[in-house]
N, C-alpha and C positions, 0 to 999 in steps of 0.2 A: 504494500500500500504506500509505503514511503517513497519507493521508486516512481510510482505513478504520480504522486503529488509533486515530486521534484521535476519529473518530465513535463507535467502540465505547467508548472511555474516557470520552467526554462524555455518553453516554446509557445507562448500565448499567440503569437502571430501565426505560427504554423498550424496550431489547433483551430484558430479562427478561419484560416484558409480552408482547412478540411471541412469545417461546418458549412462555409459558403459554397464550396463545390458540391457537397452532398445535397444541399437544398436546391441548387441549380439543376442538378441531375434529376431530381425528383419532379420539379415543376416543368422541365422542358419536354417537348414531345416531338422534336424534329431532328434527333441525332446531333444536337448541338450542345454538348456537355463538356464541362471542364475536367473530366476525370483523367484524361491523358496528361493534361497540364499539371494536375495534382501529383501524378506519379513522378514526373521529371522534377517538379518543385520540391517534393518531399525528399527525394534522393539528394538534392542539392542543399536544402536548408534545414532539414530535421536530422538531428544526430542519432547515432546508434540504431538499434533495432526499431525504434519509433518511426524511422523513415519508411519502413516496410509495413509496420502495424497500422499507421494512420491511414494511408490510402487504401489498403486492403480492407480495413474495417469500414471505411466509407463505402467501398464497393459492395461488401457483404450486406451492410445495413440497407443501402439504397436498392440493391437487387431484391432483398427481402420485401421492402416496402413496395417497390414497383411490381413485384410478383403478385402481391395481393391486390393492388389497386389498378394496375393497367394491363398486365399481361396474363393474369391468371396464375394460380398456384402451380408449381412444378415446372418453372421455366428454366431451371438449371439443367444443362446437358453436358455431355463430354466436351463439347465445343467451349463451354464456359472455362474449362481448364486452360485452353489456349488463350482466352481473353485475359484471365488472371496472370498467366505466364507472360504474356506480352506486357502487361503493366509492371510485373516484377523486373523485366528487362529494362523498361524505362526508368524505374527507380534506380537500378544499378547504373544506368547511363547518366542519370542525374548527379551521381556522385562526382562525375568529372567536372561539375560546375560548383563544387563545394566552396571554393575559395575565390570565385570570380563573380563580377557583376558585368562582365563584357556582354553587351547586347548581341553582338554577332554570334558569339559562342552559345548564348542562351537560345536565340532563335534557330540557329543551325541545329542544335541538339533537339529542339522541339520538332523541326521538320524531319530529322532522322528518326526520332521516336514515333512520329505519326506514320511514317512509311513502314517502319518495323511493325507497328501495331496492325496496319492494314495487311501486310504480308503474312504475319503470324496467325492472325485470327481467320483470315480467309483460307489459309492452308488448313487450319483446323476444321472449317466448314467443309472444305473439299474432302478431307480425310474421314470425317465422322458423321456428316449429316445424311448421307445416302442420296443427296439431291443431284450429285454429279458423278459421271463415270470416273473411275480412278485411273485415268490416263491423261496425256497431255491436253487433249481436246477438252476433257472435263475440267481440268485445272484452269485452262484458259477461259472457259465459259464462266467458271466460278469467279475469277478475278474481274472479268469484264462486267458481270452482273453486280458486283459490289461497288463499282466506281461511283454510281449515283449516291450511294450512302456515304462514301468516303469524302466527297467534296465538303460537306458541312463539318465532318469530323476534322479534316485537315485545317479548315479555317478556325474552328473552335479551339483546336490544340494550340495554334499559334497565338490567337487572340488571348485566350485565358492564361497561357504561359506568360505573356507580356504583362497581363493584369496582375497575376500572382507575384511575379518577381518584382514588379514596380511597387505594388502594395507592400510587399515585404521590405523593400528598401526603405520606403518612407515611414512605415509604421514601426519597424524595428528601431530606426534611428530615434524616433520620437518617444515610443512607449516601452521598448524592450531592447536597450542597447546591447545586451548580451547576445542577441540574435543577429546583430548587424554585421554585415560583411565589411562595410566601410571602416569599421573600427580597427582593422588589421593594419 
């Protein structure tokens, strides 16, 4: 319990960002959510194992809420493992940004993370959904079919990454200097 209290006390901006992204994920309905951005941001700005726990907890909680309110119970599939795996990769990649506020590096990693998420999750759909033949033609059809969904995901990843990192920069300096990167 003491470790949790210390973690919460040391990461108020990070926890606030997680709550913000979780709420936005629940209220959006057009595949325009900040979860990819939260994964990169958490890897970069939340220390220790919390960098993994925070975004995965947001995913689990919002998946659970959305499962009951929008998609119906039982929406988790084998493909969900690819989705969570892709977010874990983005959290690890976010670690590369731990000591920088370089806008080019942040946006570049956001783009790379978004592409990685698209490739990983759609590979999972192709392998596990039974919707596509398990050959090159099926893989191509799967990726082409996913492009319309990806457009908003790509834009939301970049937009929300910028929002989270900028908010972190200003809020940490003002309210939680221990979380500020500029202090170094």
